[in-house]
C-alpha positions as a Markdown table, in Angstrom:
| # | Residue | x | y | z |
|---|---|---|---|---|
| 1 | Unk | -31.4 | 90.2 | 15.8 |
| 2 | Unk | -30.0 | 86.6 | 16.7 |
| 3 | Unk | -26.5 | 86.8 | 18.0 |
| 4 | Unk | -26.7 | 83.2 | 19.2 |
| 5 | Unk | -27.3 | 82.0 | 15.6 |
| 6 | Unk | -25.4 | 78.7 | 14.6 |
| 7 | Unk | -24.1 | 77.1 | 11.9 |
| 8 | Unk | -25.3 | 73.4 | 11.8 |
| 9 | Unk | -22.9 | 70.2 | 11.6 |
| 10 | Unk | -24.4 | 69.4 | 8.3 |
| 11 | Unk | -24.2 | 73.0 | 7.1 |
| 12 | Unk | -20.3 | 73.1 | 8.2 |
| 13 | Unk | -19.6 | 70.2 | 6.1 |
| 14 | Unk | -21.5 | 71.0 | 3.0 |
| 15 | Unk | -19.4 | 74.1 | 3.1 |
| 16 | Unk | -16.2 | 72.4 | 3.5 |
| 17 | Unk | -17.1 | 70.3 | 0.2 |
| 18 | Unk | -17.4 | 73.7 | -1.9 |
| 19 | Unk | -13.9 | 74.6 | -1.2 |
| 20 | Unk | -12.4 | 71.7 | -0.6 |
| 21 | Unk | -8.8 | 70.9 | 0.4 |
| 22 | Unk | -6.7 | 67.9 | -0.9 |
| 23 | Unk | -6.6 | 65.2 | 1.6 |
| 24 | Unk | -3.3 | 64.1 | 1.7 |
| 25 | Unk | -2.1 | 63.4 | 5.3 |
| 26 | Unk | -2.4 | 59.9 | 7.4 |
| 27 | Unk | -2.1 | 59.1 | 11.0 |
| 28 | Unk | 1.8 | 58.9 | 10.8 |
| 29 | Unk | 1.8 | 62.6 | 9.4 |
| 30 | Unk | -0.6 | 63.9 | 12.1 |
| 31 | Unk | 1.5 | 62.3 | 15.0 |
| 32 | Unk | 4.7 | 63.7 | 13.3 |
| 33 | Unk | 2.9 | 67.3 | 12.6 |
| 34 | Unk | 1.4 | 67.1 | 16.2 |
| 35 | Unk | 5.1 | 66.3 | 18.1 |
| 36 | Unk | 6.3 | 69.3 | 15.7 |
| 37 | Unk | 3.7 | 71.5 | 16.8 |
| 38 | Unk | 4.2 | 70.3 | 20.7 |
| 39 | Unk | 8.0 | 69.7 | 21.3 |
| 40 | Unk | 10.0 | 73.2 | 21.2 |
| 41 | Unk | 10.4 | 76.3 | 22.9 |
| 42 | Unk | 8.3 | 75.0 | 25.9 |
| 43 | Unk | 10.6 | 72.5 | 26.9 |
| 44 | Unk | 14.6 | 73.4 | 25.2 |
| 45 | Unk | 13.5 | 77.1 | 27.0 |
| 46 | Unk | 10.6 | 77.1 | 29.4 |
| 47 | Unk | 12.4 | 74.6 | 31.8 |
| 48 | Unk | 14.5 | 77.6 | 32.8 |
| 49 | Unk | 11.2 | 79.9 | 33.4 |
| 50 | Unk | 9.7 | 77.0 | 35.2 |
| 51 | Unk | 12.6 | 76.5 | 37.7 |
| 52 | Unk | 12.2 | 80.2 | 38.5 |
| 53 | Unk | 8.7 | 79.8 | 39.5 |
| 54 | Unk | 8.8 | 76.5 | 41.2 |
| 55 | Unk | 12.2 | 75.0 | 41.7 |
| 56 | Unk | 11.6 | 71.4 | 41.9 |
| 57 | Unk | 8.2 | 71.6 | 41.8 |
| 58 | Unk | 8.1 | 72.4 | 38.2 |
| 59 | Unk | 8.0 | 68.5 | 37.6 |
| 60 | Unk | 4.3 | 68.6 | 39.4 |
| 61 | Unk | 3.8 | 71.5 | 37.2 |
| 62 | Unk | 4.5 | 69.5 | 33.8 |
| 63 | Unk | 2.0 | 66.5 | 35.3 |
| 64 | Unk | -0.8 | 69.2 | 36.0 |
| 65 | Unk | -0.4 | 70.8 | 32.4 |
| 66 | Unk | -0.1 | 67.6 | 30.8 |
| 67 | Unk | -3.5 | 65.9 | 32.9 |
| 68 | Unk | -5.1 | 69.5 | 31.8 |
| 69 | Unk | -4.2 | 68.8 | 28.0 |
| 70 | Unk | -5.2 | 64.8 | 28.0 |
| 71 | Unk | -8.3 | 65.7 | 29.2 |
| 72 | Unk | -8.8 | 68.5 | 26.5 |
| 73 | Unk | -7.2 | 66.0 | 23.9 |
| 74 | Unk | -9.8 | 63.5 | 24.6 |
| 75 | Unk | -12.4 | 65.9 | 23.9 |
| 76 | Unk | -10.8 | 67.3 | 20.5 |
| 77 | Unk | -10.6 | 63.9 | 19.2 |
| 78 | Unk | -14.6 | 63.3 | 19.6 |
| 79 | Unk | -15.3 | 66.7 | 17.9 |
| 80 | Unk | -12.7 | 66.3 | 15.6 |
| 81 | Unk | -13.6 | 63.2 | 14.4 |
| 82 | Unk | -17.5 | 64.1 | 14.1 |
| 83 | Unk | -16.7 | 67.6 | 11.8 |
| 84 | Unk | -13.1 | 66.8 | 10.0 |
| 85 | Unk | -13.1 | 70.4 | 8.5 |
| 86 | Unk | -10.3 | 72.9 | 9.2 |
| 87 | Unk | -10.8 | 75.5 | 12.0 |
| 88 | Unk | -10.3 | 73.7 | 15.0 |
| 89 | Unk | -12.3 | 75.4 | 18.1 |
| 90 | Unk | -13.7 | 78.0 | 15.9 |
| 91 | Unk | -15.7 | 75.6 | 13.9 |
| 92 | Unk | -16.5 | 73.0 | 16.8 |
| 93 | Unk | -17.9 | 76.8 | 18.7 |
| 94 | Unk | -20.1 | 77.7 | 15.7 |
| 95 | Unk | -21.8 | 74.4 | 15.8 |
| 96 | Unk | -22.7 | 74.4 | 19.1 |
| 97 | Unk | -22.6 | 77.9 | 21.1 |
| 98 | Unk | -23.1 | 80.4 | 18.1 |
| 99 | Unk | -21.4 | 83.1 | 16.1 |
| 100 | Unk | -20.6 | 85.2 | 18.8 |
| 101 | Unk | -18.7 | 82.4 | 20.8 |
| 102 | Unk | -17.3 | 81.3 | 17.7 |
| 103 | Unk | -15.9 | 84.2 | 16.8 |
| 104 | Unk | -14.7 | 85.2 | 20.1 |
| 105 | Unk | -12.6 | 81.7 | 19.6 |
| 106 | Unk | -11.8 | 82.2 | 16.5 |
| 107 | Unk | -10.4 | 85.8 | 17.8 |
| 108 | Unk | -8.7 | 84.4 | 20.7 |
| 109 | Unk | -6.9 | 81.5 | 18.4 |
| 110 | Unk | -4.7 | 84.3 | 17.0 |
| 111 | Unk | -3.3 | 84.7 | 20.4 |
| 112 | Unk | -2.5 | 80.9 | 20.4 |
| 113 | Unk | -0.9 | 80.7 | 17.2 |
| 114 | Unk | 0.3 | 83.7 | 15.6 |
| 115 | Unk | 2.1 | 84.7 | 19.0 |
| 116 | Unk | 3.1 | 81.5 | 19.5 |
| 117 | Unk | 4.7 | 81.4 | 16.2 |
| 118 | Unk | 6.5 | 84.8 | 16.9 |
| 119 | Unk | 7.9 | 83.6 | 19.7 |
| 120 | Unk | 9.1 | 80.7 | 18.9 |
| 121 | Unk | 10.5 | 82.4 | 16.0 |
| 122 | Unk | 12.5 | 84.8 | 18.5 |
| 123 | Unk | 13.4 | 81.8 | 20.9 |
| 124 | Unk | 15.2 | 80.0 | 17.3 |
| 125 | Unk | 16.9 | 83.0 | 16.9 |
| 126 | Unk | 18.5 | 83.7 | 20.0 |
| 127 | Unk | 19.7 | 80.2 | 19.8 |
| 128 | Unk | 21.1 | 80.9 | 16.1 |
| 129 | Unk | 22.6 | 84.3 | 17.5 |
| 130 | Unk | 24.6 | 82.3 | 20.5 |
| 131 | Unk | 25.8 | 79.7 | 17.8 |
| 132 | Unk | 27.0 | 82.4 | 15.4 |
| 133 | Unk | 28.5 | 84.5 | 17.8 |
| 134 | Unk | 30.4 | 81.9 | 19.4 |
| 135 | Unk | 32.2 | 80.9 | 16.2 |
| 136 | Unk | 33.0 | 84.6 | 15.5 |
| 137 | Unk | 30.3 | 85.3 | 12.7 |
| 138 | Unk | 27.4 | 86.9 | 14.6 |
| 139 | Unk | 25.2 | 90.0 | 13.0 |
| 140 | Unk | 25.7 | 93.0 | 14.6 |
| 141 | Unk | 23.6 | 93.6 | 17.9 |
| 142 | Unk | 21.4 | 95.7 | 16.4 |
| 143 | Unk | 20.2 | 93.1 | 14.2 |
| 144 | Unk | 19.7 | 90.5 | 16.9 |
| 145 | Unk | 16.6 | 92.0 | 18.5 |
| 146 | Unk | 13.7 | 94.1 | 17.8 |
| 147 | Unk | 13.1 | 97.4 | 18.9 |
| 148 | Unk | 10.7 | 96.3 | 22.0 |
| 149 | Unk | 13.6 | 94.0 | 23.5 |
| 150 | Unk | 16.8 | 94.6 | 24.9 |
| 151 | Unk | 20.4 | 93.8 | 24.2 |
| 152 | Unk | 23.6 | 93.9 | 26.2 |
| 153 | Unk | 26.6 | 95.5 | 24.8 |
| 154 | Unk | 30.0 | 94.4 | 25.2 |
| 155 | Unk | 30.8 | 97.2 | 28.0 |
| 156 | Unk | 27.8 | 95.6 | 29.9 |
| 157 | Unk | 25.3 | 98.5 | 29.2 |
| 158 | Unk | 21.6 | 97.8 | 28.5 |
| 159 | Unk | 20.3 | 99.1 | 24.8 |
| 160 | Unk | 16.9 | 98.3 | 22.7 |
| 161 | Unk | 17.5 | 96.1 | 19.5 |
| 162 | Unk | 17.0 | 97.4 | 15.9 |
| 163 | Unk | 15.2 | 94.5 | 13.9 |
| 164 | Unk | 15.6 | 90.9 | 14.5 |
| 165 | Unk | 16.9 | 89.6 | 11.2 |
| 166 | Unk | 16.7 | 86.0 | 11.7 |
| 167 | Unk | 13.4 | 86.0 | 13.4 |
| 168 | Unk | 12.1 | 87.6 | 10.7 |
| 169 | Unk | 13.8 | 85.1 | 8.3 |
| 170 | Unk | 12.9 | 81.7 | 9.4 |
| 171 | Unk | 8.8 | 83.0 | 9.7 |
| 172 | Unk | 9.4 | 83.7 | 5.6 |
| 173 | Unk | 10.9 | 80.7 | 5.3 |
| 174 | Unk | 8.4 | 78.4 | 7.0 |
| 175 | Unk | 5.5 | 80.4 | 5.3 |
| 176 | Unk | 7.0 | 79.7 | 1.9 |
| 177 | Unk | 6.9 | 75.8 | 2.8 |
| 178 | Unk | 3.4 | 76.2 | 3.8 |
| 179 | Unk | 2.5 | 77.6 | 0.6 |
| 180 | Unk | 4.2 | 75.2 | -1.6 |
| 181 | Unk | 2.2 | 72.0 | 0.0 |
| 182 | Unk | 0.9 | 70.5 | 3.2 |
| 183 | Unk | 2.5 | 67.3 | 2.4 |
| 184 | Unk | 5.9 | 68.8 | 2.3 |
| 185 | Unk | 5.5 | 70.7 | 5.2 |
| 186 | Unk | 4.4 | 67.5 | 6.7 |
| 187 | Unk | 7.7 | 65.7 | 5.5 |
| 188 | Unk | 9.9 | 68.5 | 6.6 |
| 189 | Unk | 8.3 | 68.6 | 10.0 |
| 190 | Unk | 8.8 | 64.8 | 10.5 |
| 191 | Unk | 12.5 | 64.9 | 9.7 |
| 192 | Unk | 12.8 | 67.5 | 12.7 |
| 193 | Unk | 10.8 | 65.7 | 15.0 |
| 194 | Unk | 13.3 | 62.9 | 14.6 |
| 195 | Unk | 15.8 | 65.4 | 15.4 |
| 196 | Unk | 14.1 | 66.7 | 18.7 |
| 197 | Unk | 13.0 | 63.1 | 19.7 |
| 198 | Unk | 16.8 | 62.3 | 19.5 |
| 199 | Unk | 18.1 | 65.1 | 21.0 |
| 200 | Unk | 15.8 | 64.6 | 24.3 |
| 201 | Unk | 16.6 | 61.1 | 24.4 |
| 202 | Unk | 20.4 | 61.6 | 24.5 |
| 203 | Unk | 19.8 | 64.2 | 27.2 |
| 204 | Unk | 18.1 | 61.7 | 29.5 |
| 205 | Unk | 20.4 | 59.1 | 29.0 |
| 206 | Unk | 23.2 | 60.9 | 29.9 |
| 207 | Unk | 21.4 | 63.1 | 32.8 |
| 208 | Unk | 19.3 | 60.4 | 34.6 |
| 209 | Unk | 22.8 | 58.6 | 36.2 |
| 210 | Unk | 23.7 | 61.8 | 37.6 |
| 211 | Unk | 20.2 | 62.5 | 38.9 |
| 212 | Unk | 20.4 | 63.1 | 43.0 |
| 213 | Unk | 17.6 | 63.1 | 45.7 |
| 214 | Unk | 18.8 | 65.9 | 47.4 |
| 215 | Unk | 18.5 | 68.6 | 44.2 |
| 216 | Unk | 14.7 | 67.9 | 44.7 |
| 217 | Unk | 15.1 | 69.3 | 48.4 |
| 218 | Unk | 13.3 | 71.8 | 49.2 |
| 219 | Unk | 10.2 | 70.6 | 46.5 |
| 220 | Unk | 8.3 | 73.5 | 46.2 |
| 221 | Unk | 10.0 | 76.4 | 47.6 |
| 222 | Unk | 7.7 | 79.1 | 46.1 |
| 223 | Unk | 4.6 | 76.7 | 47.4 |
| 224 | Unk | 1.5 | 76.1 | 45.3 |
| 225 | Unk | 0.9 | 79.6 | 44.1 |
| 226 | Unk | -2.4 | 81.7 | 44.4 |
| 227 | Unk | -4.7 | 82.8 | 41.4 |
| 228 | Unk | -3.0 | 85.9 | 39.8 |
| 229 | Unk | 0.3 | 85.7 | 41.8 |
| 230 | Unk | 2.1 | 84.2 | 38.4 |
| 231 | Unk | 4.4 | 81.8 | 40.5 |
| 232 | Unk | 4.8 | 78.6 | 42.8 |
| 233 | Unk | 3.5 | 75.3 | 41.1 |
| 234 | Unk | 0.5 | 77.0 | 39.4 |
| 235 | Unk | 1.9 | 79.6 | 38.1 |
| 236 | Unk | 4.7 | 77.6 | 36.9 |
| 237 | Unk | 2.4 | 74.9 | 35.5 |
| 238 | Unk | 0.5 | 78.1 | 33.5 |
| 239 | Unk | 4.0 | 78.9 | 32.0 |
| 240 | Unk | 4.7 | 75.4 | 31.1 |
| 241 | Unk | 1.4 | 74.9 | 29.5 |
| 242 | Unk | 2.6 | 76.5 | 26.1 |
| 243 | Unk | 5.4 | 73.3 | 26.2 |
| 244 | Unk | 2.0 | 71.3 | 25.3 |
| 245 | Unk | 0.5 | 73.8 | 23.3 |
| 246 | Unk | -0.2 | 72.7 | 19.3 |
| 247 | Unk | -1.4 | 69.4 | 19.7 |
| 248 | Unk | -4.7 | 70.8 | 19.0 |
| 249 | Unk | -3.6 | 72.1 | 15.5 |
| 250 | Unk | -3.5 | 68.4 | 14.3 |
| 251 | Unk | -7.5 | 68.9 | 14.6 |
| 252 | Unk | -7.0 | 72.0 | 12.1 |
| 253 | Unk | -5.5 | 69.2 | 9.7 |
| 254 | Unk | -8.8 | 67.6 | 9.7 |
| 255 | Unk | -9.7 | 68.5 | 6.3 |
| 256 | Unk | -6.8 | 67.7 | 4.6 |
| 257 | Unk | -6.7 | 64.0 | 5.9 |
| 258 | Unk | -7.3 | 60.3 | 4.6 |
| 259 | Unk | -9.7 | 59.0 | 6.8 |
| 260 | Unk | -10.5 | 61.5 | 9.3 |
| 261 | Unk | -12.7 | 59.9 | 11.9 |
| 262 | Unk | -10.0 | 57.1 | 12.4 |
| 263 | Unk | -6.9 | 59.2 | 11.8 |
| 264 | Unk | -7.5 | 62.4 | 13.7 |
| 265 | Unk | -8.2 | 60.8 | 17.1 |
| 266 | Unk | -4.9 | 58.8 | 16.7 |
| 267 | Unk | -3.0 | 62.1 | 15.7 |
| 268 | Unk | -4.2 | 64.2 | 18.7 |
| 269 | Unk | -3.6 | 61.5 | 21.7 |
| 270 | Unk | -0.9 | 59.7 | 20.2 |
| 271 | Unk | 1.3 | 63.1 | 19.9 |
| 272 | Unk | 0.2 | 63.9 | 23.3 |
| 273 | Unk | 1.1 | 60.9 | 25.2 |
| 274 | Unk | 4.3 | 60.9 | 23.6 |
| 275 | Unk | 5.4 | 64.4 | 24.5 |
| 276 | Unk | 4.3 | 64.1 | 27.8 |
| 277 | Unk | 6.1 | 61.0 | 28.4 |
| 278 | Unk | 9.5 | 62.7 | 27.3 |
| 279 | Unk | 8.3 | 66.4 | 29.3 |
| 280 | Unk | 8.4 | 64.1 | 32.5 |
| 281 | Unk | 11.4 | 62.0 | 32.2 |
| 282 | Unk | 13.3 | 65.4 | 30.8 |
| 283 | Unk | 12.1 | 67.4 | 33.6 |
| 284 | Unk | 13.1 | 64.6 | 36.1 |
| 285 | Unk | 16.2 | 64.4 | 35.0 |
| 286 | Unk | 17.0 | 68.2 | 34.6 |
| 287 | Unk | 16.1 | 68.7 | 38.2 |
| 288 | Unk | 17.6 | 65.7 | 39.9 |
| 289 | Unk | 21.2 | 66.1 | 37.9 |
| 290 | Unk | 21.5 | 70.0 | 38.3 |
| 291 | Unk | 19.0 | 71.2 | 41.1 |
| 292 | Unk | 16.2 | 73.8 | 40.0 |
| 293 | Unk | 16.1 | 76.5 | 43.1 |
| 294 | Unk | 14.4 | 79.6 | 41.9 |
| 295 | Unk | 17.5 | 82.1 | 41.0 |
| 296 | Unk | 19.8 | 79.2 | 40.9 |
| 297 | Unk | 22.0 | 78.6 | 37.7 |
| 298 | Unk | 19.7 | 76.7 | 35.8 |
| 299 | Unk | 17.1 | 79.2 | 36.2 |
| 300 | Unk | 18.7 | 82.0 | 34.8 |
| 301 | Unk | 19.9 | 79.7 | 31.7 |
| 302 | Unk | 18.5 | 80.6 | 28.1 |
| 303 | Unk | 19.4 | 77.0 | 26.7 |
| 304 | Unk | 18.8 | 74.7 | 30.1 |
| 305 | Unk | 19.2 | 71.2 | 28.7 |
| 306 | Unk | 22.8 | 72.4 | 26.6 |
| 307 | Unk | 23.9 | 74.2 | 30.0 |
| 308 | Unk | 23.1 | 70.6 | 32.3 |
| 309 | Unk | 25.2 | 68.9 | 29.6 |
| 310 | Unk | 27.7 | 71.1 | 30.2 |
| 311 | Unk | 27.8 | 71.2 | 33.8 |
| 312 | Unk | 27.9 | 67.5 | 33.5 |
| 313 | Unk | 30.9 | 67.4 | 31.5 |
| 314 | Unk | 29.5 | 66.5 | 28.0 |
| 315 | Unk | 30.5 | 70.0 | 26.2 |
| 316 | Unk | 30.2 | 68.5 | 22.4 |
| 317 | Unk | 26.9 | 66.9 | 23.0 |
| 318 | Unk | 25.5 | 70.0 | 25.3 |
| 319 | Unk | 26.2 | 71.9 | 22.1 |
| 320 | Unk | 24.9 | 69.5 | 19.9 |
| 321 | Unk | 21.7 | 69.7 | 21.7 |
| 322 | Unk | 21.5 | 73.7 | 21.1 |
| 323 | Unk | 22.0 | 72.7 | 17.3 |
| 324 | Unk | 19.5 | 70.2 | 17.6 |
| 325 | Unk | 16.9 | 73.1 | 19.4 |
| 326 | Unk | 18.1 | 75.4 | 16.2 |
| 327 | Unk | 16.9 | 72.7 | 13.7 |
| 328 | Unk | 13.5 | 71.6 | 15.5 |
| 329 | Unk | 12.2 | 75.0 | 16.3 |
| 330 | Unk | 11.5 | 75.8 | 13.0 |
| 331 | Unk | 9.1 | 72.8 | 12.8 |
| 332 | Unk | 6.9 | 74.5 | 15.9 |
| 333 | Unk | 6.6 | 77.8 | 13.9 |
| 334 | Unk | 5.6 | 76.0 | 11.1 |
| 335 | Unk | 2.7 | 74.2 | 12.9 |
| 336 | Unk | 1.8 | 77.3 | 14.8 |
| 337 | Unk | 1.2 | 79.3 | 11.5 |
| 338 | Unk | -0.3 | 76.3 | 9.8 |
| 339 | Unk | -3.1 | 76.3 | 12.6 |
| 340 | Unk | -3.5 | 80.0 | 12.3 |
| 341 | Unk | -4.0 | 79.7 | 8.5 |
| 342 | Unk | -6.6 | 77.3 | 8.8 |
| 343 | Unk | -8.7 | 79.0 | 11.5 |
| 344 | Unk | -8.5 | 82.1 | 9.4 |
| 345 | Unk | -9.2 | 80.2 | 6.4 |
| 346 | Unk | -12.5 | 78.6 | 7.8 |
| 347 | Unk | -13.5 | 82.1 | 9.3 |
| 348 | Unk | -13.0 | 83.6 | 5.8 |
| 349 | Unk | -15.5 | 80.7 | 4.2 |
| 350 | Unk | -18.0 | 81.8 | 6.9 |
| 351 | Unk | -18.1 | 85.3 | 5.5 |
| 352 | Unk | -16.8 | 86.9 | 8.8 |
| 353 | Unk | -13.6 | 87.6 | 7.1 |
| 354 | Unk | -12.8 | 88.8 | 4.0 |
| 355 | Unk | -13.2 | 85.9 | 0.9 |
| 356 | Unk | -9.7 | 86.3 | -0.5 |
| 357 | Unk | -8.4 | 84.8 | 2.4 |
| 358 | Unk | -10.1 | 81.4 | 1.7 |
| 359 | Unk | -8.9 | 81.2 | -1.7 |
| 360 | Unk | -7.2 | 77.9 | -2.9 |
| 361 | Unk | -3.8 | 77.7 | -4.9 |
| 362 | Unk | -4.8 | 76.1 | -8.5 |
| 363 | Unk | -1.2 | 74.2 | -8.1 |
| 364 | Unk | -0.6 | 73.5 | -4.3 |
| 365 | Unk | -4.0 | 73.5 | -3.5 |
| 366 | Unk | -3.2 | 75.2 | -0.4 |
| 367 | Unk | -5.0 | 78.3 | 1.0 |
| 368 | Unk | -2.0 | 80.6 | -0.4 |
| 369 | Unk | -3.6 | 84.0 | 0.5 |
| 370 | Unk | -4.3 | 83.7 | 4.1 |
| 371 | Unk | -1.0 | 81.7 | 4.4 |
| 372 | Unk | 1.1 | 84.9 | 3.0 |
| 373 | Unk | -0.4 | 87.1 | 4.6 |
| 374 | Unk | -0.4 | 85.3 | 8.0 |
| 375 | Unk | 3.5 | 84.4 | 7.6 |
| 376 | Unk | 4.6 | 88.0 | 6.8 |
| 377 | Unk | 2.8 | 89.1 | 9.8 |
| 378 | Unk | 4.4 | 86.9 | 11.8 |
| 379 | Unk | 7.8 | 87.7 | 10.4 |
| 380 | Unk | 7.2 | 91.3 | 11.3 |
| 381 | Unk | 6.0 | 90.7 | 14.7 |
| 382 | Unk | 9.0 | 88.5 | 15.6 |
| 383 | Unk | 11.3 | 90.7 | 14.1 |
| 384 | Unk | 10.1 | 93.5 | 16.7 |
| 385 | Unk | 9.0 | 91.9 | 19.7 |
| 386 | Unk | 10.7 | 89.9 | 22.6 |
| 387 | Unk | 9.7 | 86.5 | 23.8 |
| 388 | Unk | 9.1 | 87.6 | 27.5 |
| 389 | Unk | 5.7 | 87.0 | 28.6 |
| 390 | Unk | 4.7 | 85.6 | 25.0 |
| 391 | Unk | 4.2 | 82.4 | 26.6 |
| 392 | Unk | 1.6 | 83.6 | 28.9 |
| 393 | Unk | -0.1 | 85.6 | 26.4 |
| 394 | Unk | -0.4 | 83.1 | 23.8 |
| 395 | Unk | -1.9 | 80.3 | 27.0 |
| 396 | Unk | -4.5 | 82.7 | 27.2 |
| 397 | Unk | -6.2 | 82.3 | 24.4 |
| 398 | Unk | -5.2 | 78.8 | 24.4 |
| 399 | Unk | -7.1 | 77.6 | 27.8 |
| 400 | Unk | -10.1 | 80.2 | 26.7 |
| 401 | Unk | -10.4 | 77.9 | 23.6 |
| 402 | Unk | -9.8 | 74.6 | 24.8 |
| 403 | Unk | -12.4 | 75.5 | 27.5 |
| 404 | Unk | -15.3 | 76.5 | 25.0 |
| 405 | Unk | -14.5 | 73.0 | 23.2 |
| 406 | Unk | -15.4 | 71.0 | 26.6 |
| 407 | Unk | -18.8 | 73.0 | 27.1 |
| 408 | Unk | -19.4 | 72.4 | 23.7 |
| 409 | Unk | -18.5 | 68.9 | 23.2 |
| 410 | Unk | -21.2 | 68.2 | 26.4 |
| 411 | Unk | -24.1 | 70.4 | 25.0 |
| 412 | Unk | -23.6 | 68.7 | 22.1 |
| 413 | Unk | -24.0 | 65.1 | 23.8 |
| 414 | Unk | -27.2 | 66.4 | 24.7 |
| 415 | Unk | -28.7 | 68.6 | 22.2 |
| 416 | Unk | -27.6 | 65.8 | 19.3 |
| 417 | Unk | -27.1 | 62.4 | 21.0 |
| 418 | Unk | -28.5 | 60.4 | 17.8 |
| 419 | Unk | -25.5 | 61.7 | 15.6 |
| 420 | Unk | -23.0 | 59.3 | 14.6 |
| 421 | Unk | -20.0 | 59.1 | 17.0 |
| 422 | Unk | -16.7 | 57.6 | 15.6 |
| 423 | Unk | -14.8 | 58.3 | 18.8 |
| 424 | Unk | -16.6 | 58.8 | 22.0 |
| 425 | Unk | -14.6 | 60.4 | 24.8 |
| 426 | Unk | -15.0 | 58.2 | 27.5 |
| 427 | Unk | -16.8 | 59.3 | 31.2 |
| 428 | Unk | -17.4 | 62.4 | 29.7 |
| 429 | Unk | -19.6 | 64.1 | 32.3 |
| 430 | Unk | -16.0 | 63.2 | 34.5 |
| 431 | Unk | -13.7 | 64.4 | 31.6 |
| 432 | Unk | -15.4 | 67.5 | 30.6 |
| 433 | Unk | -16.1 | 69.4 | 33.9 |
| 434 | Unk | -12.4 | 68.5 | 35.0 |
| 435 | Unk | -11.0 | 69.7 | 31.5 |
| 436 | Unk | -13.2 | 73.0 | 32.0 |
| 437 | Unk | -11.9 | 73.3 | 35.7 |
| 438 | Unk | -8.4 | 72.6 | 34.6 |
| 439 | Unk | -8.6 | 75.5 | 32.1 |
| 440 | Unk | -9.8 | 77.9 | 34.3 |
| 441 | Unk | -7.6 | 76.9 | 37.1 |
| 442 | Unk | -4.3 | 77.6 | 34.6 |
| 443 | Unk | -5.9 | 80.5 | 33.0 |
| 444 | Unk | -6.2 | 82.3 | 36.3 |
| 445 | Unk | -2.5 | 81.4 | 37.3 |
| 446 | Unk | -1.1 | 83.4 | 34.4 |
| 447 | Unk | -1.3 | 86.3 | 36.5 |
| 448 | Unk | -3.2 | 89.6 | 36.5 |
| 449 | Unk | -1.2 | 91.4 | 33.3 |
| 450 | Unk | -1.9 | 88.6 | 31.4 |
| 451 | Unk | -5.6 | 88.2 | 31.8 |
| 452 | Unk | -5.7 | 92.0 | 31.3 |
| 453 | Unk | -4.0 | 91.5 | 28.0 |
| 454 | Unk | -6.4 | 88.8 | 26.8 |
| 455 | Unk | -9.8 | 90.7 | 27.6 |
| 456 | Unk | -8.6 | 93.9 | 26.0 |
| 457 | Unk | -7.7 | 91.7 | 22.9 |
| 458 | Unk | -11.3 | 90.2 | 22.9 |
| 459 | Unk | -12.8 | 93.8 | 23.2 |
| 460 | Unk | -11.0 | 94.9 | 20.0 |
| 461 | Unk | -12.4 | 91.1 | 18.4 |
| 462 | Unk | -15.9 | 92.2 | 19.2 |
| 463 | Unk | -15.7 | 95.8 | 17.8 |
| 464 | Unk | -14.2 | 94.1 | 14.7 |
| 465 | Unk | -17.1 | 91.5 | 14.6 |
| 466 | Unk | -19.9 | 94.0 | 15.1 |
| 467 | Unk | -18.4 | 96.5 | 12.9 |
| 468 | Unk | -17.4 | 93.7 | 9.8 |
| 469 | Unk | -18.4 | 90.1 | 10.0 |
| 470 | Unk | -21.7 | 90.6 | 11.8 |
| 471 | Unk | -22.9 | 92.3 | 8.8 |
| 472 | Unk | -21.1 | 89.7 | 6.2 |
| 473 | Unk | -21.6 | 86.8 | 7.4 |
| 474 | Unk | -23.0 | 83.8 | 5.8 |
| 475 | Unk | -25.3 | 82.2 | 8.1 |
| 476 | Unk | -26.9 | 85.3 | 8.7 |
| 477 | Unk | -28.2 | 85.6 | 5.5 |
| 478 | Unk | -29.8 | 82.3 | 5.1 |
């Protein structure tokens, strides 16, 4: 049996035409979707995690992660413009490296999108529960965390939660938005993107004057870190990578984009540039204004940006920034579920998953079945599990997918040099190897526990493929 059968680019484009999605997104929509997917839990929550791992050196961590993502975005732009269909890294891998690799990538993307959506839902619920409790309207503690999570009781004892109700509800709300239409979802996301940009801009304006050089010393309290350690600058970079995850979800919208050859590269690169600039400014202001030594006050905060503003004497604005996180994080959940449904939609269209997952709603023109199933699964997941380590687990799937896409684009340049490329990655033979090396470096910096989970998930995926997808693959019947 041919375990590396490929689905040609022409076949991919032809199959997309048989079950088309409505093209209704423009370049602005894509930039807003990209920013909506990227700016979220990473900058609002993981700044404290990065401070605990790297101290002020987390500023370097932001640069490393942003650099790796920028390299990957340039590579994604080339292949996404060539193959403007849903599916992202899964579709590209199928065309170049074969079905087994494509399945593995698609399976890994579940770690990126579904787990990330659940993690952000839990993060959002934490902010909302905090706001409700501060105003005396809080839910019973048993409904603020899942059974796999812990809560602190009024007497100081630690107990397990019961059901994270708000995380469950926000995931279902976002799922409903996605079912009723992509353009409506994009407009909703656009509003929340503006909220996030305003909040981060206000933080930068208020925190920047308080920056002191002494707060950057020592710059590297935990050093650079070593492979599998999960600490130091590299360990923080591997975690902070979650703050950039989501820009590739723009490529999953290719099949619903007007003039995708032009607009997809603009959406990918434009959204990432904007987010990177904001991240570096926020990180510099946060470190300089407050200090970021491991074990310090900032490293223990659940809402670091709001905490810094309160410490600087702006309690009202600090609370407003916290509120903006509450308003904005659902946009990240939306893009994570959106990306997941488009990957599963394409895998179903290829026969690797049940055909019902690629049904398109006659009125809303959205893949409603796979959206409802995915959203329900994310809601249950968010209601049960804690946010701890989920960012790193999500990153493992993302880094694997990015690495495979980088290899695939380089292979395609050699095997099909004559194919029209509406966007060409500049200096590919420098950018490509650097992207691969960067993804590998961050992957091994995630820590041994996360890497073991990733390979365990991959093994489960291969079992599913050989027991179901392999025999039902449309490509295998040709």
